[in-house]
C-alpha positions as CSV (number, residue, x, y, z in Angstrom):
1,M,9.1,-17.5,8.2
2,D,9.9,-16.2,11.7
3,N,9.0,-12.8,13.2
4,N,12.5,-11.6,12.4
5,E,12.0,-12.0,8.7
6,L,8.6,-10.4,8.8
7,S,10.0,-7.4,10.8
8,K,12.7,-7.1,8.1
9,I,10.1,-6.9,5.4
10,E,8.1,-4.3,7.4
11,K,11.2,-2.2,8.0
12,A,12.2,-2.3,4.3
13,L,8.7,-1.6,3.1
14,F,8.3,1.6,5.0
15,G,11.9,2.6,4.4
16,Y,11.1,3.1,0.7
17,L,8.5,5.8,1.5
18,P,9.7,9.4,1.1
19,A,10.6,10.9,4.5
20,G,10.2,14.4,5.9
21,Q,7.4,16.9,5.7
22,L,6.8,17.3,2.0
23,K,4.2,19.3,0.0
24,E,2.9,15.9,-1.0
25,Q,2.6,14.8,2.6
26,K,-1.1,13.9,2.4
27,L,-0.3,11.6,-0.5
28,I,2.6,9.9,1.5
29,D,0.3,9.6,4.5
30,A,-2.4,7.9,2.3
31,M,0.2,5.4,1.0
32,R,1.5,4.7,4.5
33,Y,-2.1,4.2,5.8
34,S,-2.8,1.4,3.4
35,L,0.6,-0.2,3.8
36,E,0.2,-0.1,7.6
37,A,-3.1,-1.9,7.4
38,G,-0.9,-5.0,7.2
39,G,-2.8,-8.0,6.2
40,K,-1.1,-11.4,6.0
41,R,1.8,-10.2,3.8
42,V,1.3,-13.4,1.7
43,R,3.1,-12.1,-1.4
44,P,6.3,-10.8,0.2
45,T,6.5,-13.9,2.4
46,L,6.4,-16.1,-0.7
47,V,9.1,-14.1,-2.4
48,M,11.4,-14.5,0.5
49,E,10.6,-18.2,1.1
50,F,11.2,-19.3,-2.5
51,C,14.4,-17.3,-2.7
52,D,15.6,-19.1,0.5
53,L,14.4,-22.5,-0.8
54,C,16.4,-22.0,-4.0
55,G,19.5,-21.2,-2.1
56,G,19.5,-17.5,-2.7
57,N,20.4,-14.5,-0.5
58,T,17.1,-13.2,1.0
59,E,18.6,-9.7,1.4
60,A,18.7,-9.6,-2.4
61,A,15.0,-10.6,-2.5
62,L,13.8,-7.8,-0.2
63,P,13.3,-5.2,-2.9
64,F,11.3,-7.8,-4.9
65,A,9.2,-8.6,-1.9
66,C,8.5,-4.9,-1.1
67,A,7.7,-4.2,-4.8
68,V,5.0,-6.9,-5.0
69,E,3.4,-5.8,-1.8
70,M,3.2,-2.3,-3.0
71,I,1.4,-3.5,-6.2
72,H,-1.0,-5.5,-4.1
73,T,-1.7,-2.5,-1.8
74,Y,-2.3,-0.2,-4.7
75,S,-4.8,-2.7,-6.1
76,L,-6.7,-2.8,-2.8
77,I,-7.0,1.0,-2.6
78,H,-8.4,1.1,-6.1
79,D,-10.7,-1.9,-5.6
80,D,-12.4,-0.2,-2.7
81,L,-13.2,3.0,-4.7
82,P,-16.8,3.8,-5.4
83,C,-16.2,3.3,-9.2
84,M,-15.0,-0.3,-8.4
85,D,-16.3,-2.3,-5.5
86,D,-17.3,0.7,-3.4
87,D,-16.3,-0.8,0.0
88,D,-16.1,1.3,3.1
89,L,-13.9,-1.2,5.1
90,R,-10.6,-2.8,4.5
91,R,-9.0,-5.1,7.1
92,G,-11.3,-3.7,9.8
93,K,-10.4,-0.1,9.1
94,P,-12.1,2.6,6.9
95,S,-11.0,2.3,3.3
96,N,-8.4,4.7,2.0
97,H,-10.9,6.9,0.2
98,K,-13.0,7.2,3.3
99,V,-10.1,8.7,5.2
100,F,-8.3,10.7,2.5
101,G,-10.9,11.3,-0.2
102,E,-11.4,9.6,-3.5
103,D,-8.9,11.8,-5.4
104,T,-6.0,11.2,-3.0
105,A,-6.8,7.5,-2.7
106,L,-6.6,7.2,-6.4
107,L,-3.3,8.9,-6.5
108,A,-1.9,7.0,-3.6
109,G,-2.6,3.8,-5.5
110,D,-0.9,5.3,-8.6
111,A,2.1,6.3,-6.5
112,L,2.5,2.9,-4.9
113,Q,2.4,1.3,-8.3
114,T,5.2,3.5,-9.7
115,L,7.2,3.2,-6.5
116,A,7.2,-0.6,-6.9
117,F,9.1,-0.4,-10.3
118,E,11.4,2.4,-9.0
119,I,12.4,-0.1,-6.2
120,L,12.9,-3.0,-8.6
121,T,15.2,-1.0,-10.9
122,S,17.1,0.9,-8.2
123,D,20.9,0.8,-8.0
124,A,20.6,-0.9,-4.6
125,A,18.4,-3.7,-6.0
126,C,20.7,-4.2,-9.0
127,E,23.7,-4.4,-6.8
128,A,22.0,-6.9,-4.5
129,A,20.4,-9.2,-7.1
130,G,22.1,-8.3,-10.3
131,E,20.8,-6.2,-13.2
132,R,19.6,-9.2,-15.2
133,A,17.5,-10.4,-12.3
134,C,16.1,-7.0,-11.6
135,R,15.1,-6.6,-15.3
136,K,13.5,-10.0,-15.3
137,A,11.7,-9.3,-12.1
138,A,10.3,-5.9,-13.3
139,N,9.1,-7.6,-16.5
140,T,7.5,-10.5,-14.7
141,L,5.7,-8.2,-12.2
142,A,4.5,-5.9,-14.9
143,K,3.2,-8.9,-16.9
144,Y,1.2,-10.4,-14.1
145,A,0.0,-7.1,-12.7
146,G,-1.1,-5.6,-16.0
147,C,-3.8,-5.7,-18.6
148,V,-3.8,-9.5,-19.1
149,G,-3.1,-10.1,-15.4
150,M,-4.4,-8.5,-12.3
151,V,-5.9,-5.4,-13.9
152,G,-7.5,-7.5,-16.6
153,G,-9.1,-9.6,-13.9
154,Q,-10.6,-6.5,-12.3
155,V,-12.1,-5.5,-15.6
156,I,-13.6,-9.0,-16.0
157,D,-14.9,-8.7,-12.5
158,L,-16.7,-5.4,-13.3
159,M,-18.1,-6.8,-16.5
160,S,-19.5,-9.8,-14.6
161,E,-21.6,-7.7,-12.3
162,N,-25.4,-8.2,-12.7
163,T,-24.7,-11.0,-15.2
164,K,-24.8,-14.8,-14.9
165,A,-21.2,-15.4,-15.9
166,P,-20.2,-19.0,-16.7
167,I,-17.8,-20.9,-14.5
168,E,-15.1,-20.5,-17.2
169,T,-15.3,-16.7,-17.0
170,V,-15.1,-16.9,-13.2
171,R,-12.1,-19.1,-13.3
172,E,-10.3,-16.7,-15.7
173,L,-11.3,-13.8,-13.4
174,V,-9.9,-15.4,-10.3
175,Y,-6.7,-16.5,-12.1
176,K,-6.0,-13.0,-13.3
177,K,-7.3,-10.9,-10.5
178,T,-5.9,-12.9,-7.5
179,A,-3.7,-15.8,-8.6
180,C,-1.5,-13.9,-11.0
181,L,0.1,-11.7,-8.3
182,I,0.6,-14.6,-6.0
183,K,2.2,-16.6,-8.9
184,A,4.4,-13.6,-9.6
185,S,5.6,-13.5,-6.0
186,C,6.8,-17.1,-6.2
187,E,8.5,-16.5,-9.5
188,L,10.2,-13.4,-8.1
189,G,11.7,-15.4,-5.3
190,C,13.2,-17.8,-7.8
191,I,14.5,-15.0,-10.0
192,A,16.2,-13.4,-7.0
193,A,17.9,-16.7,-6.3
194,G,18.9,-17.3,-9.9
195,A,16.9,-20.6,-10.0
196,D,16.6,-22.7,-13.1
197,D,13.5,-22.8,-15.3
198,E,12.2,-26.1,-13.8
199,K,12.2,-24.7,-10.3
200,T,10.6,-21.4,-11.4
201,A,7.9,-23.3,-13.2
202,A,7.2,-25.4,-10.1
203,A,7.1,-22.3,-8.0
204,S,4.7,-20.7,-10.5
205,L,2.3,-23.7,-10.3
206,Y,2.4,-23.6,-6.5
207,G,1.5,-19.9,-6.6
208,E,-1.3,-20.3,-9.2
209,S,-2.8,-23.2,-7.2
210,I,-2.8,-21.5,-3.8
211,G,-3.9,-18.2,-5.4
212,I,-7.1,-19.7,-6.9
213,A,-7.7,-21.7,-3.7
214,F,-7.2,-18.5,-1.7
215,Q,-9.9,-16.7,-3.7
216,I,-12.4,-19.7,-3.6
217,Q,-11.9,-19.7,0.2
218,D,-12.6,-15.9,0.2
219,D,-15.8,-16.6,-1.7
220,I,-16.8,-19.1,0.9
221,L,-16.0,-16.7,3.8
222,D,-18.0,-14.0,2.0
223,C,-21.0,-16.2,2.6
224,T,-20.2,-17.7,6.0
225,S,-18.2,-15.1,7.9
226,T,-19.0,-11.7,9.6
227,D,-17.7,-8.2,8.9
228,E,-15.8,-8.3,12.2
229,E,-14.1,-11.7,11.5
230,L,-13.2,-10.8,7.9
231,G,-12.3,-7.2,8.4
232,K,-14.4,-6.1,5.4
233,P,-18.0,-6.2,4.4
234,V,-19.4,-9.7,3.8
235,G,-22.1,-10.5,1.4
236,S,-20.9,-7.9,-1.2
237,D,-20.7,-10.5,-3.9
238,E,-24.4,-11.3,-3.6
239,E,-25.3,-7.7,-3.2
240,N,-23.5,-6.8,-6.4
241,N,-25.0,-9.9,-8.2
242,K,-21.6,-11.3,-9.0
243,S,-21.1,-14.8,-10.2
244,T,-18.6,-16.6,-7.9
245,F,-17.4,-20.1,-7.4
246,V,-19.9,-20.4,-4.5
247,S,-22.9,-19.0,-6.4
248,L,-22.2,-21.4,-9.3
249,L,-20.9,-24.5,-7.6
250,G,-22.1,-24.3,-4.0
251,I,-20.1,-24.3,-0.8
252,E,-19.4,-28.0,-0.6
253,E,-18.0,-28.3,-4.1
254,C,-15.9,-25.2,-3.5
255,K,-14.4,-26.8,-0.4
256,K,-13.5,-29.8,-2.5
257,Q,-11.9,-27.5,-5.1
258,V,-9.8,-25.8,-2.4
259,D,-8.6,-29.1,-1.2
260,S,-7.7,-30.3,-4.7
261,L,-5.8,-27.1,-5.6
262,T,-4.0,-27.2,-2.3
263,D,-2.9,-30.8,-3.1
264,Q,-1.7,-29.6,-6.5
265,A,0.4,-26.9,-4.7
266,L,1.9,-29.4,-2.4
267,G,2.8,-31.6,-5.3
268,A,4.6,-28.8,-7.0
269,L,6.9,-28.5,-4.0
270,D,8.2,-32.0,-4.7
271,N,10.5,-30.4,-7.3
272,F,12.6,-28.8,-4.6
273,E,15.4,-30.5,-2.7
274,G,15.4,-28.1,0.3
275,D,13.1,-27.9,3.3
276,T,9.6,-27.1,2.1
277,A,7.8,-27.6,5.4
278,F,7.0,-23.9,5.8
279,L,5.5,-23.6,2.3
280,R,3.5,-26.8,2.8
281,D,2.1,-25.5,6.1
282,Y,1.5,-22.1,4.5
283,A,-0.6,-23.6,1.7
284,L,-2.7,-25.6,4.2
285,A,-3.2,-22.6,6.5
286,L,-4.3,-20.3,3.7
287,A,-6.8,-22.9,2.5
288,K,-8.3,-23.3,6.0
289,R,-8.2,-19.7,7.1
290,K,-11.3,-18.1,8.7
291,S,-10.5,-14.5,8.0
C-alpha cells in the first residue's frame, strides 16, 4: 500500500468524527487523541489490500477499514486503564486516561466502539458496498470483537494474571485478544469485494496466522526491547506475572513459532490469483519488526 492509500484511510478516519465545538468536545478530543496516535494501521491496511486483491473497489472498503481501526483504538484505550493493564504510555505518548482522566477515557472507548457500527451501517457505506455486504461486515466485526473474540481474550488475560496458565490457555488468549481482530480485517476486505467463501477462508487463515505471530513477536519484544523503542512500557508481562509464549516456551522456540506461523500465512495467499507481493512482504515485516 502506498502513501496515497494510507492518506486516504487517515482522511476518512478523522472525517467520521463529529466536527465543531460541541458540549461533548472533551470526549471528541479524547477520541481524536488516540486515533491520532497512529500506530501501524495494520487492520485498515489489511481490509483495503484484501479488497483490492479480490478485485473489489477499495472506496467501498474504506468504511470497513475505518470501523475496524476504531474498534482497535477503543480496545487500546480500555486496555491501558488502571482496572486493566494500568499502562501510562501508548505509542510513546501518555495513555488516554493520563491526559483526559479515567472517566472520559472509558467513554471515549465506548464512543469509538459505537461509532464503528454507525459507520458500517450508514447510508454511504450501504450505497458503496451494498446493504448485504454491510450487514455481513457488521456481524463479522461484532463476532470477532465481542465476548468470544477480542473482549473475551481480554477477560482471559486478566484471569491469567498471577497464575501459571498452561500454553493452551495462552494460545486461546492470543487468538481471541489479538488475532481475531486481524482476522476480521482480512475477512472484511473480502466481504467488501464480494469474494467467494474459499477466498474469504484463505484470507481468514492469513489473518489468524499473522495475528498470533504478531503477538508472539510482541511478547519477545517485551523482553528484549526498551520503552523508547517500543513506545510503551516493556517488562509489564513479567511485572504482572502473566504467562506468555516467552515465559512458557522461551525466546528461541517463540522465534521458531513466529517463522512457522508466517509460513502458514504465506501459504494461504496461494489461493489468490492476483498480485500478493505486498501481503507477503507485510507478513514478513510484521514478524521481524523491532517496535
